[in-house]
DSSP file (Angstrom, degrees, kcal/mol; ACC not computed):
  #  RESIDUE AA STRUCTURE BP1 BP2  ACC     N-H-->O    O-->H-N    N-H-->O    O-->H-N    TCO  KAPPA ALPHA  PHI   PSI    X-CA   Y-CA   Z-CA
    1    1 A Q              0   0    0      0, 0.0     2,-0.3     0, 0.0     0, 0.0   0.000 360.0 360.0 360.0 137.9  -45.6 -117.2  -92.6
    2    2 A L        -     0   0    0      1,-0.0     2,-0.6     2,-0.0     0, 0.0  -0.531 360.0-148.4 -73.5 129.6  -43.8 -114.8  -94.9
    3    3 A K        -     0   0    0     -2,-0.3    -1,-0.0     0, 0.0     0, 0.0  -0.895   7.5-154.0-102.3 124.4  -40.8 -113.0  -93.4
    4    4 A I        -     0   0    0     -2,-0.6     5,-0.1     1,-0.0    -2,-0.0  -0.830  25.0-111.9 -96.8 129.3  -40.2 -109.5  -94.7
    5    5 A P    >>  -     0   0    0      0, 0.0     3,-1.9     0, 0.0     4,-0.6  -0.259  27.2-115.7 -57.2 147.4  -36.6 -108.3  -94.5
    6    6 A Q  G >4 S+     0   0    0      1,-0.3     3,-1.0     2,-0.2    -2,-0.0   0.850 114.9  58.6 -53.7 -38.1  -36.1 -105.4  -92.0
    7    7 A S  G 34 S+     0   0    0      1,-0.2    -1,-0.3     3,-0.0    -3,-0.0   0.691 108.5  45.8 -68.8 -17.4  -35.2 -103.0  -94.8
    8    8 A L  G <4 S+     0   0    0     -3,-1.9    -1,-0.2     2,-0.1    -2,-0.2   0.434  81.5 121.4-104.5  -1.3  -38.6 -103.6  -96.5
    9    9 A Q    <<  -     0   0    0     -3,-1.0     2,-0.3    -4,-0.6    -3,-0.0  -0.365  66.3-114.1 -67.7 143.1  -40.9 -103.3  -93.5
   10   10 A I        -     0   0    0      1,-0.1    -1,-0.1    -2,-0.1    -2,-0.1  -0.550  20.2-121.0 -81.3 137.4  -43.5 -100.7  -93.7
   11   11 A N        -     0   0    0     -2,-0.3    -1,-0.1     1,-0.1     0, 0.0  -0.674  17.9-150.5 -74.7 120.2  -43.5  -97.7  -91.4
   12   12 A P  S    S+     0   0    0      0, 0.0     2,-0.6     0, 0.0    -1,-0.1   0.685  74.8  84.7 -69.4 -16.2  -46.8  -97.8  -89.5
   13   13 A E  S    S-     0   0    0     -3,-0.0    -2,-0.1     1,-0.0     3,-0.1  -0.780  74.6-143.6 -92.4 117.8  -46.9  -94.0  -89.1
   14   14 A A        -     0   0    0     -2,-0.6     5,-0.0     1,-0.1    -1,-0.0  -0.475  28.5 -96.6 -76.3 148.4  -48.3  -92.2  -92.1
   15   15 A P     >  -     0   0    0      0, 0.0     4,-2.1     0, 0.0     3,-0.4  -0.276  34.1-113.0 -60.6 152.1  -46.8  -88.8  -93.1
   16   16 A D  H  > S+     0   0    0      1,-0.2     4,-2.6     2,-0.2     5,-0.2   0.853 115.2  58.2 -57.1 -38.1  -48.6  -85.8  -91.8
   17   17 A L  H  > S+     0   0    0      1,-0.2     4,-2.5     2,-0.2    -1,-0.2   0.920 107.3  46.9 -60.5 -44.0  -49.7  -84.7  -95.3
   18   18 A F  H  > S+     0   0    0     -3,-0.4     4,-1.8     1,-0.2     5,-0.2   0.909 111.3  51.4 -64.5 -41.5  -51.5  -88.1  -95.9
   19   19 A K  H  X S+     0   0    0     -4,-2.1     4,-1.9     1,-0.2    -1,-0.2   0.923 111.9  48.3 -59.1 -43.0  -53.2  -87.9  -92.5
   20   20 A E  H  X S+     0   0    0     -4,-2.6     4,-1.4     1,-0.2     6,-0.3   0.937 114.4  42.4 -65.1 -47.6  -54.4  -84.4  -93.3
   21   21 A I  H  < S+     0   0    0     -4,-2.5    12,-0.2     1,-0.2    -1,-0.2   0.702 123.0  38.8 -77.6 -16.5  -55.8  -85.2  -96.8
   22   22 A L  H  < S+     0   0    0     -4,-1.8    -1,-0.2    -5,-0.2    -2,-0.2   0.653 124.7  32.8-102.1 -17.6  -57.4  -88.4  -95.7
   23   23 A C  H  < S+     0   0    0     -4,-1.9     2,-0.2    -5,-0.2    -3,-0.2   0.454 102.0  73.1-122.6  -1.7  -58.7  -87.5  -92.2
   24   24 A T     <  -     0   0    0     -4,-1.4    -4,-0.0    -5,-0.2     0, 0.0  -0.615  68.7-131.0-112.0 173.9  -59.7  -83.9  -92.2
   25   25 A N        +     0   0    0     -2,-0.2    -4,-0.1     4,-0.1    -5,-0.0   0.075  58.4 134.2-108.7  22.0  -62.6  -81.9  -93.7
   26   26 A S     >  -     0   0    0     -6,-0.3     4,-2.6     1,-0.1     5,-0.2  -0.260  69.8-112.2 -66.9 161.0  -60.5  -79.1  -95.3
   27   27 A Q  H  > S+     0   0    0      1,-0.2     4,-2.4     2,-0.2     5,-0.2   0.893 119.6  52.5 -62.0 -39.3  -61.4  -78.1  -98.8
   28   28 A E  H  > S+     0   0    0      2,-0.2     4,-2.3     1,-0.2    -1,-0.2   0.909 110.4  48.0 -62.4 -42.1  -58.0  -79.6 -100.0
   29   29 A A  H  > S+     0   0    0      2,-0.2     4,-2.7     1,-0.2    -2,-0.2   0.915 111.2  49.9 -65.5 -43.4  -58.8  -82.9  -98.3
   30   30 A K  H  X S+     0   0    0     -4,-2.6     4,-1.8     2,-0.2    -2,-0.2   0.914 111.6  49.0 -61.4 -42.9  -62.3  -83.0  -99.8
   31   31 A N  H  X S+     0   0    0     -4,-2.4     4,-1.6     2,-0.2    -2,-0.2   0.924 112.5  47.7 -62.7 -45.0  -61.0  -82.3 -103.3
   32   32 A Y  H  X S+     0   0    0     -4,-2.3     4,-0.8     1,-0.2     3,-0.3   0.928 110.6  51.4 -61.9 -45.4  -58.3  -85.0 -102.9
   33   33 A Q  H  < S+     0   0    0     -4,-2.7     3,-0.3     1,-0.2     4,-0.2   0.839 110.8  48.7 -63.2 -33.0  -60.8  -87.6 -101.6
   34   34 A Q  H  < S+     0   0    0     -4,-1.8    -1,-0.2     1,-0.2     3,-0.2   0.801 120.2  36.9 -74.2 -28.7  -63.1  -86.9 -104.6
   35   35 A Q  H  X S+     0   0    0     -4,-1.6     4,-2.3    -3,-0.3     3,-0.3   0.318  81.2 109.9-105.9   6.7  -60.2  -87.2 -107.1
   36   36 A I  H  X S+     0   0    0     -4,-0.8     4,-2.4    -3,-0.3     5,-0.2   0.835  77.7  52.1 -59.6 -36.7  -58.2  -90.0 -105.5
   37   37 A R  H  > S+     0   0    0     -4,-0.2     4,-2.6    -3,-0.2    -1,-0.2   0.916 110.8  47.7 -65.3 -41.9  -59.1  -92.6 -108.2
   38   38 A E  H  > S+     0   0    0     -3,-0.3     4,-2.4     2,-0.2    -2,-0.2   0.909 112.2  49.6 -65.4 -41.4  -58.0  -90.3 -111.0
   39   39 A Y  H  X S+     0   0    0     -4,-2.3     4,-2.4     2,-0.2     5,-0.2   0.933 112.4  47.9 -61.1 -45.7  -54.8  -89.5 -109.2
   40   40 A N  H  X S+     0   0    0     -4,-2.4     4,-2.5    -5,-0.2    -2,-0.2   0.915 112.2  48.6 -63.2 -44.0  -54.0  -93.2 -108.6
   41   41 A A  H  X S+     0   0    0     -4,-2.6     4,-2.4     1,-0.2    -1,-0.2   0.905 111.5  50.1 -63.4 -41.4  -54.8  -94.1 -112.3
   42   42 A A  H  X S+     0   0    0     -4,-2.4     4,-2.3     1,-0.2    -2,-0.2   0.912 113.2  45.6 -64.2 -42.3  -52.6  -91.2 -113.6
   43   43 A L  H  X S+     0   0    0     -4,-2.4     4,-1.6     2,-0.2    -2,-0.2   0.884 111.9  51.6 -68.9 -37.9  -49.7  -92.3 -111.3
   44   44 A A  H  < S+     0   0    0     -4,-2.5     4,-0.3    -5,-0.2    -2,-0.2   0.910 113.0  45.5 -64.7 -41.1  -50.1  -96.0 -112.3
   45   45 A F  H >< S+     0   0    0     -4,-2.4     3,-1.1     1,-0.2    -2,-0.2   0.916 112.3  50.9 -67.3 -42.7  -50.1  -95.1 -116.0
   46   46 A A  H 3< S+     0   0    0     -4,-2.3    -1,-0.2     1,-0.3    -2,-0.2   0.779 111.8  47.5 -67.4 -26.9  -47.1  -92.8 -115.6
   47   47 A S  T 3< S+     0   0    0     -4,-1.6     2,-0.3    -5,-0.1    -1,-0.3   0.406  81.2 122.1 -96.5   3.3  -45.0  -95.4 -113.7
   48   48 A M    <   -     0   0    0     -3,-1.1     2,-0.4    -4,-0.3    -3,-0.0  -0.485  56.8-140.7 -67.5 127.7  -45.8  -98.2 -116.2
   49   49 A G        +     0   0    0     -2,-0.3     2,-0.3     2,-0.0    -2,-0.1  -0.761  29.3 167.2 -90.9 134.6  -42.6  -99.6 -117.6
   50   50 A A        -     0   0    0     -2,-0.4     2,-0.6     2,-0.0    -2,-0.0  -0.999  29.3-149.2-147.1 145.0  -42.5 -100.6 -121.2
   51   51 A E        -     0   0    0     -2,-0.3     2,-0.6     2,-0.0    -2,-0.0  -0.968  19.3-158.6-114.7 117.2  -40.0 -101.4 -123.8
   52   52 A I        -     0   0    0     -2,-0.6     2,-0.4     0, 0.0    -2,-0.0  -0.842   9.2-173.0-101.8 124.6  -41.0 -100.4 -127.3
   53   53 A K        -     0   0    0     -2,-0.6     3,-0.1     3,-0.0    -2,-0.0  -0.930  26.7-116.0-117.0 140.3  -39.4 -102.1 -130.3
   54   54 A A        -     0   0    0     -2,-0.4     3,-0.1     1,-0.1     4,-0.0  -0.439  42.6 -98.2 -68.5 145.5  -39.8 -101.1 -133.9
   55   55 A P    >   -     0   0    0      0, 0.0     3,-0.9     0, 0.0     4,-0.2  -0.322  44.1-102.3 -62.9 148.4  -41.5 -103.8 -136.0
   56   56 A L  T 3  S+     0   0    0      1,-0.2    -3,-0.0     2,-0.1     0, 0.0  -0.442 100.5  24.9 -70.6 143.8  -39.2 -106.0 -138.0
   57   57 A G  T 3  S+     0   0    0     -2,-0.1    -1,-0.2    -3,-0.1    -3,-0.0   0.579  86.8 105.9  84.5  10.5  -38.8 -105.3 -141.7
   58   58 A T    <   +     0   0    0     -3,-0.9    -2,-0.1     2,-0.0    -1,-0.0   0.560  61.4  81.0 -98.7  -7.9  -39.8 -101.6 -141.7
   59   59 A C              0   0    0     -4,-0.2    -2,-0.0     1,-0.1     0, 0.0  -0.722 360.0 360.0 -97.4 148.4  -36.3 -100.2 -142.2
   60   60 A P              0   0    0      0, 0.0    -1,-0.1     0, 0.0    -2,-0.0   0.507 360.0 360.0 -67.2 360.0  -34.6  -99.9 -145.7
């Protein structure tokens, strides 16, 4: 069985904002629930780490 260090264990209690947007029927929650895939994709793209190197032989 995998042992997770104490410092990395997940807090089982979700923040109030997440509870509200995932568990209520408010207009804000409905909008978030409809757009959650787009939000996730945008955040995944924005957090992608990349190292861009210039091609060899293009400088004088």
